[in-house]
C-alpha angles and dihedrals in degrees: 000000000000088000090062100045137054115238114176110237094023097078096118093044091046090050091057087053095044094052095073090052089059091047092050094046091052091046088052092058097039095049099041097091088054087055092245114143125209122201123190106210119197114204119204095230127331123225105246106156138011108287113245125206088256091059115096115245100244132151111288125197115207118211088248092054090049091049091051092051090048092054091046095054097034093093092053090051102208117179091232133020123195117201113230135192090245094064113103118166 
């Protein structure tokens, strides 16, 4: 979500997250005439490391959960798809 909002002090980090958005937007246009769809998926938060007791208990999307959401929405072909806490495959 950092690629979608402005947080002072995180400009460089946000730019690295926003760059793929532009790449996907461009690919969506370039590949449309070949009937290839491109969906940008925004997970809430991915599990990267074992959670410690100091880590806040926030919604975490596993790679499997994100993949299931992608498969579910692929037929609808939205440009963007946000994960939400209500999704349960």
